[in-house]
C-alpha positions in Angstrom: -24.8 -41.8 1.5 -24.0 -44.2 -1.3 -22.5 -42.9 -4.5 -24.9 -43.1 -7.5 -22.6 -45.7 -9.1 -22.8 -48.1 -6.2 -26.1 -49.9 -6.9 -25.4 -50.7 -10.5 -21.9 -51.8 -9.6 -23.2 -54.2 -7.0 -25.8 -55.6 -9.4 -23.0 -56.2 -12.0 -20.8 -57.8 -9.4 -23.5 -60.1 -8.1 -24.5 -61.2 -11.6 -20.9 -62.1 -12.3 -20.6 -63.9 -9.0 -23.8 -65.9 -9.3 -23.8 -66.3 -13.1 -20.1 -66.4 -14.3 -21.2 -67.7 -17.7 -22.2 -64.6 -19.8 -24.3 -66.8 -22.0 -26.9 -67.5 -19.3 -30.3 -66.4 -20.7 -32.1 -63.7 -18.7 -35.0 -66.1 -18.1 -32.7 -68.4 -16.0 -31.7 -65.6 -13.6 -33.1 -65.9 -10.1 -33.9 -62.2 -9.7 -35.1 -62.6 -6.1 -31.8 -64.2 -5.1 -29.8 -61.5 -7.0 -31.8 -58.8 -5.2 -31.3 -60.4 -1.8 -27.5 -60.7 -2.3 -27.3 -57.1 -3.5 -29.2 -55.9 -0.4 -26.9 -57.9 1.8 -23.8 -56.2 0.3 -25.3 -52.8 0.7 -26.2 -53.4 4.3 -22.6 -54.6 5.1 -21.2 -51.2 3.9 -24.0 -49.0 5.2 -23.4 -46.7 8.2 -25.5 -47.2 11.3 -27.1 -43.8 11.3 -28.1 -44.2 7.7 -29.9 -47.5 8.4 -31.7 -46.0 11.4 -33.0 -43.3 9.1 -34.7 -45.8 6.9 -37.9 -45.6 8.9 -38.2 -42.0 7.7 -37.8 -42.9 4.0 -39.9 -44.6 1.3 -38.9 -47.9 2.9 -40.5 -47.1 6.2 -42.8 -50.2 6.0 -39.8 -52.4 5.7 -37.6 -50.6 8.1 -38.1 -53.1 11.0 -36.8 -56.0 8.9 -34.0 -53.9 7.4 -32.7 -52.7 10.7 -32.9 -56.2 12.2 -31.0 -57.7 9.3 -28.4 -54.9 9.5 -27.5 -55.5 13.1 -27.4 -59.2 12.4 -24.6 -58.5 9.8 -23.0 -55.5 11.5 -19.6 -55.9 13.2 -18.9 -53.4 15.9 -15.1 -53.4 15.9 -12.1 -54.2 13.7 -11.0 -56.9 16.1 -14.3 -58.7 15.7 -14.0 -58.5 11.9 -10.4 -59.8 12.0 -11.4 -62.7 14.2 -13.9 -63.6 11.5 -11.4 -63.3 8.7 -8.6 -65.2 10.4 -11.0 -68.1 11.1 -11.9 -68.4 7.5 -8.8 -67.4 5.5 -7.3 -70.9 5.7 -10.1 -72.2 3.5 -9.2 -69.7 0.8 -7.1 -71.5 -1.9 -5.3 -68.2 -2.6 -4.1 -67.9 1.0 -5.0 -64.2 1.0 -7.8 -61.8 1.8 -8.6 -58.2 0.7 -11.0 -55.8 2.5 -11.9 -52.2 2.3 -13.4 -51.1 5.6 -14.9 -47.6 6.3 -15.4 -46.1 9.7 -16.4 -42.9 11.4 -14.3 -43.8 14.4 -10.7 -42.6 14.9 -7.9 -44.6 13.2 -5.7 -46.9 15.2 -2.5 -45.7 17.0 0.6 -47.9 17.3 -0.5 -48.7 20.9 -3.9 -49.8 19.6 -2.2 -52.1 17.0 0.0 -53.7 19.6 -3.0 -54.4 21.8 -5.0 -55.8 18.9 -2.1 -58.1 18.0 -1.9 -59.3 21.6 -5.6 -60.0 21.8 -5.7 -61.8 18.5 -2.6 -63.9 19.4 -4.3 -65.2 22.5 -6.8 -67.0 20.2 -4.1 -69.2 18.6 -4.2 -72.8 19.5 -0.4 -73.6 19.8 2.7 -71.7 20.6 3.9 -72.1 17.0 0.9 -70.3 15.7 1.7 -66.6 15.0 -0.2 -63.5 14.0 1.7 -60.5 12.7 0.2 -57.1 12.2 1.9 -54.3 10.2 0.2 -50.9 10.2 0.8 -48.1 7.6 -0.6 -44.7 7.0 -1.4 -44.2 3.3 -0.4 -40.5 3.6 3.1 -41.4 4.8 4.2 -42.3 1.2 5.5 -39.5 -1.1 5.5 -41.7 -4.3 3.9 -44.7 -5.8 7.2 -46.5 -5.8 7.6 -46.1 -2.0 4.2 -47.6 -1.5 4.9 -50.5 -3.9 8.2 -51.3 -2.2 6.4 -51.5 1.2 3.8 -53.9 -0.1 6.5 -56.0 -1.6 8.4 -56.0 1.7 5.3 -57.1 3.5 4.6 -60.0 1.0 8.1 -61.2 0.6 10.2 -59.7 3.3 10.4 -62.6 5.9 11.6 -65.7 4.1 12.4 -67.3 7.4 8.6 -68.0 7.8 9.0 -70.7 5.3 11.1 -72.7 7.8 8.9 -72.2 10.8 6.4 -74.8 12.0 2.8 -73.9 12.7 0.3 -71.6 11.2 1.3 -68.0 10.4 -1.0 -65.2 9.4 0.2 -61.7 8.4 -2.1 -58.7 8.5 -1.3 -55.5 6.7 -3.5 -52.6 8.0 -3.4 -49.6 5.6 -5.1 -46.6 7.2 -6.2 -43.4 5.6 -7.8 -40.2 7.0 -10.4 -38.2 5.1 -11.5 -40.9 2.7 -13.7 -38.6 0.6 -10.8 -36.2 0.1 -8.3 -39.0 -0.8 -10.5 -41.1 -3.0 -8.1 -41.1 -6.0 -5.1 -41.9 -3.7 -7.0 -44.8 -2.2 -8.1 -46.1 -5.6 -4.5 -46.0 -6.9 -3.2 -47.8 -3.8 -5.9 -50.5 -4.1 -4.9 -51.2 -7.7 -1.2 -51.4 -6.8 -2.0 -53.7 -3.9 -3.9 -56.1 -6.2 -1.1 -56.1 -8.8 1.5 -57.0 -6.2 -0.7 -59.6 -4.6 -1.2 -61.3 -8.0 2.5 -61.4 -8.6 3.0 -62.9 -5.1 0.5 -65.6 -5.8 2.1 -66.5 -9.1 5.7 -66.7 -7.8 5.4 -67.7 -4.1 6.9 -70.9 -2.9 5.4 -73.1 -0.3 5.2 -70.3 2.3 3.5 -71.4 5.5 1.4 -68.3 6.0 -1.7 -66.5 4.8 -1.9 -62.7 4.2 -4.7 -60.4 5.0 -4.7 -56.8 3.6 -7.1 -54.3 5.1 -7.7 -50.8 4.0 -9.2 -48.9 6.9 -10.7 -45.6 5.6 -11.9 -42.9 8.0 -15.0 -41.0 6.7 -16.5 -37.8 8.0 -20.1 -37.9 9.1 -20.7 -34.7 7.1 -20.1 -35.4 3.5 -21.0 -32.0 2.1 -22.0 -33.4 -1.3 -18.9 -35.6 -1.7 -19.7 -39.3 -1.6 -17.1 -42.0 -1.2 -17.3 -45.0 -3.5 -16.8 -47.7 -0.9 -17.8 -50.7 -3.1 -14.8 -52.1 -4.9 -16.1 -55.3 -6.6 -13.9 -58.2 -7.7 -12.3 -60.1 -4.8 -12.6 -57.1 -2.4 -14.8 -57.4 0.7 -16.4 -54.1 1.7 -17.7 -53.4 5.2 -18.4 -50.5 7.5 -17.2 -50.8 11.1 -18.1 -48.5 14.0 
């Protein structure tokens, strides 16, 4: 189910990640390490049914190892993934995190988001720790300007957080139905999100919070020849959650 551009994009991304100096001679490249890293990234964004079909493919002899590795990496819920992100985001010098997550499951309702916020908040160590979740539907915006203003409001809207004690984490959940049909809309929103996040990093004062921006994209199990490019590269993390 991967788009044809996905494998070369991942190889390019991993080479930049492992060998940021373009002058590195080819003879110094650890091709085995590059291959292993590329395979890991592919497995993180692969769907469960696709991995289980590996035993019927040309990789049938390796299917046992591939399936075992997949389920070692696989996260079964958005809550599980957010727990992982929230536990590690404080170590990121940018104080921010970007993820594009695909799913075959239904998207979250307002009730689901409230329950998710409550469960994540019970993990905080002190009463001053706080987790905020804002959920948006990408299709609710009529113009690019409306979307941009909402991202700006999320990043800059609550200046009172500066004066609070404790650790504060803000999560923006941007949901979109029919990912394959809305690929251009998603790509545009991702670019605008990165632009606003860069501006926020450059101008932010000593805010006592970290931000996590998650695109949750619903995909159909029947693609009918249309393949969604789920790998983003750069600082984006890409996962599949079911």
